[in-house]
N, C-alpha and C positions, 0 to 999 in steps of 0.2 A: 642380886639386883632387883628381884621381883618385888621388894618392898617399896620401891620408888614409883611414884605416879607420873605419867600413866603406864609406866612400864609393867606395873602390876596387872594390867588388863591383857597383857599378851600372853598367848599360849607359849609353851616351852620352845617349840620349834621356831617361832618368830622372834622371841626374845633372844635366842641364840643368834639369829641373823642380825638383829639390831646391834648386838654386842660386837659382832664381827665388823660391822660398818662404823663402829665408834672409835674414838681415840681417848687416851687418857693424858692429861696434862699434870705434871708434877711441879711443885713449887716449894720454895724455901722461905723461911720467916724473913720478912722484910722486903721480898721481891714484889715489884709492881706487876700485877696480873693484867690490868687493864688501864690504859691511859684515859684521861677524862673524855676524850673524843675517841669512840671506838664502835666497831660493828660487832654483832652477835650472830655469826653464821651457823652456830650450833645451838642445840638445847643443852644447857650447862647443869650438871648435878654436882654439889660439893659433897664428896665422899668422905673426905677426912680433912681435918684442919680448921682453922678460923681465918676469916677475911675481914677487912675493914672497907666499907663503902663510903667514900667521902664525896659529898656534893659541894661543900664549901668549907671554909676554915671552922665555921661553927656548926656545920651540919654533917653528921656521919652516923652510921649504923654499923653494928657487928653482924656477921653471918657465920654461924657456928654449925658445923656438920652434925653435931650431936643433938640439935634441937629438931623437934618434929616438922617445922617448917621447911627444913632441908630434905625432907622426903619428896618434895616438889622441886621443879626447876628453879634455879635462882635467877633466871633471866630478868624477871620483873624487878629484882632488887638491884641490878647492875645495868640500868639503861645508859645510853650515851649521855654524857654530862656528869657522869659519876665516875671517879677514879676508884680502883680497887687494888688494895695492897694486902699481902699476906701478913697475918699476925702469928703464924706458926707454919711449920712444915705441913704439907698435905698434898692432896691431888683432887683433880676435877675430872669427871667423865664428860666428854663432848659428843653428843649424839647428833647424827645427821637428821635434821627435822623432816625432810621429804621422805626419807626412808622409814622414819618412825610413823609418820602419818600413813604411809601405805601399809606398814606392818600392822598397825592398829585396825585398819580397814580389812586386811586379810583375816586377822583373828576374828573379827566380828562376822565375816562371811563364813568362816569355818564353823562357828557356832550354829549357823543356820543350816549346815549340812546334816543328813541323817547320822545318827549316832552309830559307831561301829557295831556290827551285828544286826542292825535294822535292814541293811541291804548288803549285797555282795560288793566287794571293792576290788577294782583292778589294781594290783600292786605292781608298779613298773619296776621291779627289780629282778635281775635274772642271775643265773649261774655264770660267774665270770669265765668259766671254761667254754661257754657257748660263744662262738664267733662266726663272722661271715666267712664263707669260703673264698680261697684265693683263686679268682678267675676273672674273666672279662665281663661276667654278669654282675649287675649292681648288687650290693649287699642286701640280703633279705633276712638273715638269721637275727631273730629277736626273741626275748623271753617276756611274755605277758601272761601272768598267772591270774586266773580268776578263782576266788575262794572266798569263803565266809571268813571274816577276821577272826584269828585265833586269840586276839587280845581282848581282855576285859575292857568295857567302856572306860575311856580316859586313860588307859595304859600307854605309856611312851613306847612307840615303835622305832627303835634306833635305826634299823635298816632303812625303813621308809623315810625317816627324818633325813638321813644322810643323802638320799636321793633328791629330796626336795631342796636340801641345802645346796646342792650342786646346781639345780635348775634356777634357783633364786639369784645366782651370780649373774644371770643374763639380764641386761638392762631392758629387754623388750617387755618383761613382766610389769614394769613400772607404768605402763601406758594402758593397762587392761582394767576393765571393771573388776572390783574385788570379788564379786560373786562368781566370776569366771575362773579364778585362780585355782581353786581346789579341783574343779572339773578338769581343768587343763593338766594339772599334775597327774590325774588319774589316766588321761588319754595318752600321755607321752610313754613310749616304750624305750627300754634300754637296749642298745645293740652293742655288743662287745666285738671289736673288730681287730684285725692283725695288719701288720705292715704289708703293703701292696694290695690290699683288698680295694676293689673298685666300689665305691659308694654309689655314685650315680654316673651315668654314661651319656655323653653328648648325643643327641638325637632321639633318646628315649622319651617316653611319655612321663610327665610328672606325677608322682604318686605320694611322696613324702616330703615333709619339711624337716630339716636337720639342725641339731645343736651340737657343736663339738665340745663335749664335756671334758675329755682327756685325750691328749696326743695331738699330733699335727697332720695335716693333709695338704697335698698340692693339687693346684687347678691346672688342667691341660685344655686348651682351646684349639681346635683343628686349624682355625684361620689365623692363629697366632703361634706357630711353631717356634720353640726356643724361648718363649716368654715364661718366666717362672713366677708363679704366684703361690705363696705358702700361707695356708690357714692355720692358726694356732688356737689353743684352747680359749674358749669363749666366743668363737666365731659361729656364724650360723649361715646356712645356705640352702638353696632349693626352692625358695619362695617364688622366684620369678616365673617358673613354668606353672605354678599352681595358681598364680594371680592372673596371668596373662593367657592361660589355657593353651600354651605352646609346648613344644618339646624342650628338653634339657639343652642349654646353651653351652655347657662345658662338662668335662669329665673330672670327677673328684676321686683321688686315689690316696690312700693312707700312706704317710711317710713313716709311720711307727705304729706299734700297737696302741689302741685307744678305746674310748667309750664314747658312743653317740647317744643322743636322745632324739627319737623321730615321732613325728606326729602325722597321722594320716590326712589325706587331702580334704575329707569332709570336715573333720575336726578342726583343721587349720582354718577352713573358710568360716566356720561358725564361731570359733573361739579366739582366733587370732587376727584374721583379715577383717571381718565385719565390725568388730568393736574398735579397731584401730583406724580404719580408713573412713573419714568423714567427708561428706560432700557439701558444697554450697554452690549457689548460683552465682552468675556474674554480678547480678544486682547486689546480692549479700556481700560479695567481695568488695565492691565499691563503697558499700556502707561501712565495712570494716576499715577501709582506707581513711574514711572521713573520721570515724570514731576513734581510731588509734593511729594518729599520724606518726610515721617513722617506725612503727612497730609491725607493719604488715607489708609483705612484698610478694609480688607474683614471680613465680619460677617456671621457666620453660626447660623441659628436660629432653626436648627433641635433639637429633643429631645436629652437628655444626652445619652440615649441608642443608638441612631442612630449615634451620634457623636463619641462615644467610640468604635463603631463597625467599622466605616470607618471615622477616624479622618482626618481633613484637616490641612496640615502643615501651620504655620505662619497665623493662622486664629483665630479671637476672636470668642468665642462661648458664646451665650446667648440664651437659649431656648425660643421659641416664647411666652410660657405662663408666662415667667418671664421678658419679655422685658419692659413692662410698669414700673415695679418696679425698673428696672436698668437704667431707663433714666437719673436720676440725676448723675449716675457715668460716663456717656459717655461724651467725649470731643466734644463740639459743634464746635470746630475749625477743626475737622477732618471730611472727607467725608467717609461715610460707604457704602460699596458695598456688597450687600447680595448675597451670593453664590447661584448658581442655584440648588444645591443639595436639598435646602428646597422646590423646586417646587412652587406651587401657594401660599404656606404659606409666601413666600418672598414678595408678594404683600401686605399681611396683615402687615408684619413687616415694609415695606416701608411706609405704611400709618401711623402707630403709630409713627415712627420717624419723618416723615415730619410734622405731626401735632404737634410735639414738637420742631419745628424749627431746625431740624438736617438734614444736607445735605445728601441725600441717593440715590443710584441707585440699581437697581436689575440686576444682571448678567443673561443673556440669551444667549443661543447658537444661 
């Protein structure tokens, strides 16, 4: 796939990720691929076969996978208003345009990093036999090896690649500046954990942000005994205490053996919190309302009691403790501006929304 443009600009690790997020459409001779009125949600590459793009009865053009022009996307050859029919059997690669755009940026950022051997690299891969102790003490065992890279410059490090592949599955990385991605990967530590290990304990000080790379965990809250919340692979937790500078609000216990990625408090603040949480003034919010009618909405994340006591007019209300559950109901084409009445809780809400690819600002005086 590296011969296709701009896929050829991707480093091997990011090309692999792009392929994992892509789909292949197979077709047979005579099959209509696109009706005359259609959308193009992907970047399309004709890998094999021939197509006929027909604009009218007297206007059509052939698209052949064997020609040099098909080393590029065929999107510009099949705009809406053009029907597309297969002239032979074949298949088309469909690439997620947003993921491709981010991967290209990540690759560019990688090229600006010091070459292996120029500086020591922290390699966040550990011995799978290393695990957290089974106890009431939050998990602390992790392997973070400092060493000079043993690989020649440009050599493919499969172990390190596998680690980054796992981390790239988390949507929170899509909202980060590309220059932060590589540094962030270096800062994350791998923690191998076992069933019944306590990862964080309610009431403790916050020290790490966690990604659940493998396995399942359960959430226990002292004020809600009997309520079962299960976190599955792909979940993240621990950011609330780091953002709000408060103690842990719940206990997290592993339901089965697994693997976590954790990030220390200072790295979380500089690499995940600061780049994601953006602030605007009330005046700037009102300007956004005028400039983008119907696409900007104020969000109040205070508790129901607070909201009922001092309601905000023309404001969507979702309590912070319900926000994760309400994510599927939110319109991702809308920019949400969190009211300043929620105080520092607004930063937590912004984190939750941003990590779910929702455009968000926090209003501050």
